[in-house]
MARDREN-172687 format. One line per 5 residues: number of its first residue (from 1); for each residue x, y, z of N, C-alpha, C. Coordinates in steps of 0.1 Angstrom, whole numbers. Example, Ala and Ser with C-alpha at 12.3 -4.5 7.8 and 13.67 -1.06 7.14 Angstrom:
<rs>
1 = 132:-57:78:123:-45:78:132:-33:78  128:-22:71:137:-11:71:129:0:79 .
</rs>
This chain:
<rs>
1 = 850:109:325:847:115:338:847:104:348  841:93:346:839:82:355:852:76:358  856:75:372:868:68:375:864:58:386  873:48:388:869:37:398:873:40:412  878:52:415:883:55:428:872:58:438 .
6 = 860:62:433:849:65:442:836:61:435  825:59:443:812:55:437:808:65:427  801:59:416:796:68:405:786:78:410  777:75:419:768:85:423:774:97:430  785:94:437:793:105:443:799:114:432 .
11 = 804:108:422:810:115:410:800:124:403  787:119:402:776:126:396:774:139:405  772:136:418:770:147:427:781:158:427  794:153:426:805:163:426:805:170:413  801:164:402:800:171:389:790:182:389 .
16 = 778:179:395:768:189:397:773:201:406  780:197:417:785:207:426:795:216:419  804:210:411:814:217:403:807:227:394  797:222:387:789:231:378:783:243:385  778:240:397:772:251:405:783:261:409 .
21 = 794:256:414:805:265:419:810:273:407  812:267:396:817:274:384:807:282:377  795:282:382:783:290:377:779:285:363  782:273:359:777:267:347:762:264:350  759:260:362:745:258:366:742:269:377 .
26 = 736:280:372:733:291:382:721:287:391  720:294:402:709:291:411:696:293:404  686:285:408:673:285:402:672:280:388  682:274:383:681:268:370:679:253:371  674:247:361:671:232:361:684:225:358 .
31 = 686:214:366:697:205:363:692:194:353  702:188:346:698:177:338:690:166:345  682:159:338:674:148:345:683:136:347  678:127:356:686:115:359:688:107:346  677:107:338:678:99:325:689:106:316 .
36 = 690:119:316:700:126:308:714:122:313  716:122:326:729:118:332:732:104:329  722:95:330:724:81:327:728:78:313  721:85:304:724:84:290:738:89:287  742:101:292:754:107:289:766:99:294 .
41 = 765:94:306:776:87:313:775:72:311  764:67:305:761:53:302:761:45:316  753:50:325:751:44:338:736:42:340  733:34:350:719:31:354:713:44:359  700:47:355:693:59:360:692:60:375 .
46 = 691:48:382:690:48:396:703:53:403  714:50:396:727:55:401:728:70:400  723:75:389:723:90:387:714:96:397  702:90:399:692:95:408:698:96:422  706:86:426:712:86:439:721:98:441 .
51 = 729:102:431:737:114:432:729:127:433  719:128:425:710:140:425:703:141:438  698:129:443:690:129:456:699:133:468  712:129:467:721:133:477:722:148:479  723:155:467:723:169:468:710:175:472 .
56 = 699:169:469:686:174:473:685:173:489  690:162:494:690:160:509:698:171:516  708:176:509:717:186:515:712:200:512  700:201:505:695:214:503:701:222:491  709:215:483:716:221:472:707:221:460 .
61 = 699:211:458:689:210:448:675:209:454  665:213:447:651:210:451:643:206:439  632:200:442:623:194:432:611:203:429  608:206:417:596:212:412:587:201:407  577:198:414:568:187:410:565:187:395 .
66 = 567:176:389:564:174:375:573:181:365  583:188:370:592:196:361:606:190:362  611:189:374:625:184:376:632:190:388  645:188:388:653:193:399:659:206:395  660:215:405:666:229:403:676:232:413 .
71 = 685:241:410:696:245:419:689:255:429  691:252:442:685:261:452:692:274:454  684:284:458:690:297:461:700:295:473  712:301:472:722:299:482:731:287:481  728:279:471:735:266:469:750:269:467 .
76 = 753:278:458:768:280:455:775:284:468  770:294:475:776:298:487:778:287:497  768:278:498:769:267:507:780:257:503  781:255:490:791:245:484:805:251:485  806:264:483:820:270:484:825:269:498 .
81 = 816:271:508:820:270:522:824:256:525  816:246:520:819:232:523:832:228:517  835:233:504:848:230:498:859:236:504  857:248:509:868:255:517:872:248:529  862:243:536:865:235:548:872:222:544 .
86 = 868:215:534:875:203:529:889:206:525  891:218:518:904:222:513:913:224:526  908:231:536:916:233:548:920:220:554  910:211:556:913:198:562:922:189:554  920:188:541:928:179:532:942:184:529 .
91 = 943:197:527:956:203:522:963:211:533  957:221:539:964:230:547:969:223:560  961:215:566:965:209:579:977:200:576  976:191:566:987:182:563:999:189:559  998:201:551:1009:209:547:1016:215:559 .
96 = 1009:220:568:1015:226:580:1022:216:589  1016:204:590:1022:193:597:1035:189:591  1035:188:578:1048:184:571:1058:195:572  1054:208:571:1063:219:573:1070:219:587  1062:216:597:1067:215:610:1078:204:611 .
101 = 1075:192:605:1085:181:605:1098:186:598  1097:195:588:1109:199:581:1115:212:586  1110:216:598:1114:229:604:1113:241:595  1102:241:587:1099:253:579:1090:262:587  1094:274:588:1087:284:596:1074:288:589 .
106 = 1065:294:596:1052:299:590:1055:310:579  1066:318:581:1069:328:572:1075:321:559  1084:311:561:1089:304:549:1078:297:541  1069:291:549:1057:285:542:1049:295:534  1046:306:540:1039:316:533:1046:321:520 .
111 = 1059:322:521:1067:326:509:1066:315:499  1066:302:503:1065:291:493:1051:292:486  1041:295:494:1028:295:488:1027:307:479  1032:319:482:1032:330:473:1039:327:460  1051:320:462:1059:316:450:1051:306:441 .
116 = 1044:297:447:1036:287:440:1024:293:433  1019:304:439:1008:311:433:1012:321:422  1024:322:420:1029:331:409:1033:345:414  1032:347:427:1037:359:433:1052:359:435  1057:371:438:1072:372:441:1081:370:430 .
</rs>
C-alpha cells in the first residue's frame, strides 16, 4: 500500500477515508489504533497518528477518551462530497479543456463517457 509519491501519513488518512466511503468502517465504529497501523504497515506510530489526527481535525473521526478513535456520524457523506469535488477538479475540468482543444462537442463528450461507462 505504501508508495513514495505522497507522505505516508496522507496515505494512512486516505486508506481510512476509503474504508469509510466503502462502508468497511461504518459510522460510529472504532478505527484501528495508531499502533495497529504502525505494526501493519511497518511505520512509526507517530506517522500513523499524524494521519489519524488529520481526519480528527476534519471531523471525520472523534476520540472516545480511553477507548480510541471512532468514525463520526455523517463522515461518509462529508467524504463523498469532498471526493466528488476533487473528482470534478482533477478529471472533469481537465477533460472538458482537452475536449475543447480537440473540437469535441459536449454531446460527443457525453457519448464518449456513456461508451466508457459501458452504455450504448
